[in-house]
C-alpha positions as CSV (number, residue, x, y, z in Angstrom):
1,M,-2.3,-13.1,17.5
2,K,-4.0,-13.1,14.6
3,I,-3.3,-10.1,12.8
4,G,-4.7,-8.7,9.6
5,L,-3.1,-6.8,6.5
6,F,-5.2,-4.9,4.4
7,G,-3.4,-3.1,1.5
8,G,-5.0,-0.7,-0.9
9,T,-5.0,3.0,-2.7
10,F,-8.2,3.5,0.1
11,D,-8.4,6.6,-2.3
12,P,-11.2,6.9,-0.2
13,V,-11.5,5.0,2.5
14,H,-15.3,3.5,2.4
15,L,-17.8,1.7,4.0
16,G,-17.1,-1.2,1.9
17,H,-13.8,-1.4,3.0
18,I,-14.9,-1.3,6.8
19,A,-17.1,-4.1,6.2
20,L,-14.6,-6.4,5.1
21,A,-12.6,-5.8,7.9
22,R,-15.0,-6.2,10.2
23,A,-16.3,-9.5,8.3
24,A,-12.5,-10.9,8.4
25,R,-12.4,-10.3,12.0
26,E,-15.1,-12.0,12.8
27,Q,-15.0,-15.0,10.5
28,C,-11.0,-15.4,11.2
29,K,-11.2,-14.1,14.9
30,L,-8.2,-11.7,14.1
31,Q,-7.4,-9.3,16.9
32,K,-5.4,-6.2,15.1
33,I,-6.3,-5.5,11.6
34,L,-3.5,-3.1,9.9
35,F,-5.3,-0.9,7.2
36,V,-2.0,-0.1,4.9
37,P,-2.6,2.7,2.2
38,A,0.1,2.3,-0.5
39,A,2.3,5.3,-1.5
40,V,2.9,4.2,-5.2
41,P,0.2,1.4,-6.1
42,P,1.9,-0.9,-8.8
43,H,-1.1,-1.4,-10.6
44,K,-2.2,2.2,-11.0
45,Q,1.2,4.4,-11.2
46,S,-0.6,5.8,-14.3
47,Q,-3.6,7.0,-12.1
48,P,-3.8,10.3,-10.7
49,L,-3.8,9.7,-7.0
50,S,-4.5,11.7,-3.8
51,S,-1.4,12.4,-1.6
52,F,-0.5,10.1,1.1
53,I,-1.1,12.4,3.9
54,H,-4.9,12.6,2.6
55,R,-5.7,9.0,2.3
56,Y,-3.9,8.2,5.5
57,A,-6.1,11.0,7.1
58,M,-9.2,9.7,6.1
59,L,-8.2,6.2,7.2
60,A,-7.4,7.5,10.8
61,L,-11.1,9.1,10.5
62,A,-13.0,6.2,9.7
63,T,-11.0,3.9,12.3
64,A,-11.0,6.1,15.2
65,D,-13.9,4.2,16.5
66,E,-12.5,0.6,16.0
67,K,-9.6,-0.5,18.8
68,A,-8.4,-3.0,16.6
69,F,-8.2,-1.4,13.2
70,I,-5.0,0.6,12.9
71,P,-3.7,2.7,9.9
72,S,-0.3,1.9,9.2
73,L,2.7,4.2,7.4
74,I,4.9,1.0,6.7
75,E,4.4,1.5,2.9
76,A,5.2,5.3,3.8
77,Q,7.9,7.0,1.3
78,P,10.1,9.7,2.5
79,E,10.0,13.1,0.9
80,E,13.6,14.5,0.4
81,A,13.3,18.0,0.2
82,G,15.7,20.0,-1.6
83,A,16.8,16.9,-3.4
84,R,16.3,15.7,-7.0
85,K,12.9,13.9,-7.3
86,T,13.4,10.3,-8.8
87,Q,10.6,8.1,-9.8
88,P,9.4,6.6,-6.7
89,K,9.4,2.7,-6.1
90,P,6.2,0.9,-6.5
91,N,5.2,-0.5,-3.5
92,Y,5.1,-4.8,-3.8
93,S,2.4,-6.6,-1.5
94,V,4.8,-9.2,-1.2
95,E,7.9,-6.9,0.5
96,T,5.4,-5.4,2.4
97,V,4.3,-8.6,3.7
98,R,8.0,-9.9,4.2
99,R,9.0,-6.5,5.9
100,F,5.8,-6.5,8.5
101,K,6.4,-10.1,9.6
102,R,9.8,-9.5,10.3
103,T,8.1,-7.5,13.1
104,L,5.8,-10.1,14.1
105,K,6.4,-12.5,17.5
106,P,7.0,-15.8,17.4
107,G,3.2,-17.7,17.3
108,D,1.7,-14.9,15.3
109,Q,-0.5,-15.3,12.4
110,L,-0.4,-13.0,9.5
111,F,-3.7,-12.3,7.2
112,F,-4.1,-10.7,3.9
113,L,-7.6,-9.1,2.9
114,I,-8.5,-8.3,-0.3
115,G,-11.6,-8.0,-2.6
116,I,-12.4,-9.8,-4.9
117,D,-12.2,-8.1,-8.0
118,A,-8.0,-7.6,-7.0
119,F,-7.8,-11.0,-6.3
120,A,-8.9,-11.8,-9.6
121,E,-5.8,-10.4,-10.8
122,I,-3.6,-11.8,-8.1
123,A,-1.4,-14.0,-10.8
124,T,-0.2,-10.9,-12.5
125,W,0.9,-9.4,-9.1
126,H,4.7,-9.1,-8.8
127,E,6.0,-12.8,-6.9
128,P,2.4,-13.7,-6.6
129,E,3.4,-17.2,-5.8
130,E,5.5,-15.8,-3.0
131,L,2.7,-13.9,-1.8
132,L,0.3,-16.6,-1.4
133,R,2.9,-18.8,0.8
134,E,3.6,-15.8,2.8
135,C,0.2,-15.5,4.5
136,E,-3.4,-16.7,4.5
137,F,-5.7,-14.8,2.2
138,V,-9.2,-13.2,3.7
139,V,-11.2,-12.6,0.4
140,A,-14.5,-10.8,0.2
141,G,-16.8,-11.8,-3.0
142,R,-20.0,-10.3,-4.4
143,P,-22.3,-11.7,-6.8
144,G,-21.5,-13.6,-9.6
145,Y,-18.2,-15.0,-8.5
146,S,-18.1,-18.6,-7.7
147,L,-15.4,-20.6,-6.2
148,A,-13.8,-21.9,-9.5
149,D,-13.3,-18.0,-10.4
150,V,-11.1,-17.9,-7.1
151,A,-9.6,-20.7,-7.7
152,N,-8.7,-19.8,-11.7
153,A,-7.6,-16.6,-10.4
154,L,-4.5,-18.2,-8.9
155,P,-1.3,-18.3,-10.8
156,A,-0.9,-21.7,-13.0
157,S,1.9,-23.2,-10.4
158,L,-0.6,-23.3,-7.6
159,R,-3.5,-23.5,-10.0
160,P,-5.9,-26.6,-9.6
161,R,-6.5,-28.8,-12.6
162,A,-9.4,-27.6,-14.7
163,E,-11.3,-31.4,-13.6
164,V,-10.9,-30.6,-10.7
165,T,-12.4,-26.6,-10.6
166,K,-14.8,-27.7,-13.0
167,P,-17.6,-28.7,-10.0
168,F,-16.6,-25.4,-8.2
169,H,-18.6,-23.2,-10.7
170,K,-21.7,-24.3,-8.8
171,H,-20.7,-23.1,-5.5
172,P,-20.4,-19.5,-4.5
173,A,-17.1,-17.9,-3.5
174,T,-17.8,-18.6,0.5
175,G,-16.3,-20.8,3.3
176,D,-12.2,-22.0,2.8
177,L,-10.2,-22.9,0.0
178,V,-7.2,-25.0,1.2
179,L,-4.6,-26.1,-1.4
180,P,-1.1,-26.8,-1.9
181,G,0.5,-23.3,-1.1
182,V,-2.4,-21.2,-0.5
183,T,-4.9,-20.9,2.3
184,I,-8.3,-18.8,1.3
185,H,-10.5,-17.9,3.7
186,L,-14.0,-16.5,1.7
187,L,-16.3,-14.0,3.2
188,G,-19.1,-14.1,0.4
189,D,-21.0,-10.9,-0.7
190,L,-20.6,-8.2,2.0
191,R,-23.5,-6.3,0.1
192,Q,-21.6,-2.9,0.5
193,P,-22.0,-1.2,-2.8
194,A,-19.3,1.0,-2.7
195,S,-16.7,2.0,-4.9
196,A,-14.0,4.7,-4.9
197,T,-14.1,5.7,-8.9
198,A,-17.9,6.3,-8.2
199,I,-17.2,8.3,-4.8
200,R,-14.7,10.5,-6.3
201,Q,-17.3,11.6,-9.6
202,A,-20.3,12.2,-7.1
203,V,-18.2,14.6,-5.5
204,S,-17.0,16.2,-8.8
205,A,-21.0,15.9,-9.4
206,G,-22.1,17.9,-6.0
207,K,-23.8,14.7,-4.8
208,S,-24.3,13.6,-1.6
209,L,-22.2,10.9,0.1
210,G,-23.7,9.7,3.1
211,R,-24.6,6.4,2.0
212,F,-20.6,5.5,1.1
213,L,-18.6,7.0,3.8
214,D,-17.9,7.3,7.2
215,P,-19.3,10.8,8.0
216,H,-16.2,11.9,9.2
217,V,-14.0,11.3,5.9
218,A,-17.3,12.7,4.0
219,D,-16.6,15.9,5.9
220,Y,-13.0,15.7,5.5
221,I,-13.6,15.3,2.2
222,R,-16.0,18.4,1.6
223,K,-13.3,20.5,3.8
224,T,-10.2,20.0,1.9
225,G,-12.1,19.9,-1.6
226,L,-10.7,16.7,-2.5
227,Y,-12.1,15.2,-6.0
228,K,-13.6,18.5,-7.0
229,S,-12.4,17.8,-10.6
230,A,-12.5,14.2,-10.6
231,T,-13.4,12.3,-13.7
């Protein structure tokens, strides 16, 4: 079975996320995609984040009509009621992937779904070389990114030489990029201009969310009062 793992804060999950998952399912013939909300995203520890339960609930609503899309609790961190609070441990993607791979059957194939903006910072992630070797990547592009941008974002140990990537600047970020130690499937521009930050700001300003969110997610945000004080 081909399985996708789609991690992120999902604060909130929006139509751009769903479009990425659908495109990945079609291009890579995925039978199942797990949406994994991060409890403690390493790159956003200093930023305010909605509670895990709210983000998981919105994922459940957004994926309810897609049998192949499954919200996952793999990164949930149990609350220790009555215990002294300690600094929670960040959720590193490489550890999540390894933990999830232990549940797979022989012959299963794992794909890691990610947007190009996040992939551009992949070299700064925890153990990036190991993560890229653990599974195949599916990267959703957007206008302005070339195949060279994707290749040059790789950690130095996996990055092609400059003379190799030079011709890539003329090619959009589409197709497959297969290099020693890494395989990347590029989805191209999905034309779903959605930003979780912009959505939170829109809610705070009392603007309509119809073009960015699943109606059930938009209704959940209204009823719970999420993002009313977003900046």
